[in-house]
C-alpha positions in Angstrom: -7.3 -36.0 -1.2 -5.3 -32.9 -0.5 -5.1 -31.3 2.9 -5.9 -27.8 3.5 -2.2 -27.1 4.2 -1.2 -28.6 0.7 -3.9 -26.4 -0.9 -2.5 -23.2 0.5 0.3 -23.2 -2.0 -2.2 -23.1 -4.7 -3.8 -19.9 -3.4 -0.9 -17.7 -4.4 -1.6 -15.4 -7.3 1.3 -13.7 -9.2 0.8 -10.0 -9.3 3.9 -9.3 -11.4 3.1 -7.0 -14.4 6.4 -5.4 -15.2 10.0 -4.9 -14.2 10.7 -2.6 -11.3 13.8 -0.6 -12.2 14.9 2.9 -11.5 15.3 3.5 -15.2 11.7 2.6 -15.9 10.3 4.6 -12.9 8.9 8.1 -12.9 11.0 10.8 -11.3 7.9 12.2 -9.4 6.7 9.7 -6.8 3.1 10.6 -7.2 3.3 10.2 -11.0 4.6 6.7 -10.3 1.9 6.0 -7.8 -0.6 7.1 -10.4 0.8 4.8 -13.0 0.7 1.8 -10.6 -2.8 2.5 -9.4 -4.0 2.9 -13.0 -2.5 -0.5 -13.8 -4.0 -2.1 -10.8 -7.4 -0.7 -11.6 -7.1 -1.8 -15.3 -6.1 -5.3 -14.2 -9.2 -5.5 -11.9 -7.0 -6.2 -8.8 -9.3 -6.5 -5.8 -9.1 -3.3 -3.7 -6.6 -1.5 -5.7 -6.7 1.5 -3.3 -5.8 -0.6 -0.3 -2.3 -0.1 1.0 -0.2 -0.8 4.1 0.8 2.3 6.1 3.7 1.7 8.5 4.7 4.3 11.0 7.1 4.5 14.0 6.0 6.0 17.3 8.1 8.4 19.3 9.3 5.3 21.3 10.7 3.9 18.0 8.3 1.0 17.9 6.9 0.3 14.4 3.2 -0.4 13.7 1.2 -0.9 10.6 -2.3 -1.0 9.4 -4.2 -1.3 6.1 -5.8 2.0 4.9 -7.8 2.9 1.8 -6.4 5.6 -0.4 -9.1 8.2 -1.0 -7.1 10.8 -3.0 -3.6 11.9 -4.1 -2.1 15.1 -5.3 0.8 17.3 -4.3 2.0 17.0 -1.5 1.0 13.4 -1.0 -1.6 10.6 -0.6 -4.8 10.9 1.5 -6.4 7.9 3.1 -9.3 7.0 5.4 -8.2 6.4 9.0 -9.2 7.5 12.5 -6.9 10.4 13.1 -7.8 10.5 16.8 -6.6 6.8 17.3 -3.1 6.0 18.6 -2.0 4.8 15.1 -3.6 7.8 13.6 -1.5 10.1 15.7 1.8 8.4 15.4 2.9 10.1 12.1 2.6 13.5 13.9 4.7 12.3 16.8 7.5 11.0 14.6 7.3 12.4 11.1 
């Protein structure tokens, strides 16, 4: 019988779809994001709009949180977060 620890290795899924190279990438970051998001949606990846947002506070301490992308267009990506929280205010303190 397998232990839970031994079964953990079997839980890993490969999310590789294509090569990541500068030559194959869009020059515009939002166009690249659109391409990746479209591919994730088409592949039925769970929560394709979830992303990790990492910031650095004014004291230079990093923090991260998972947010849900709710839209994107020039000049960037919009997500749901509590902008009044400490983490929500960090980007303004150290853009």
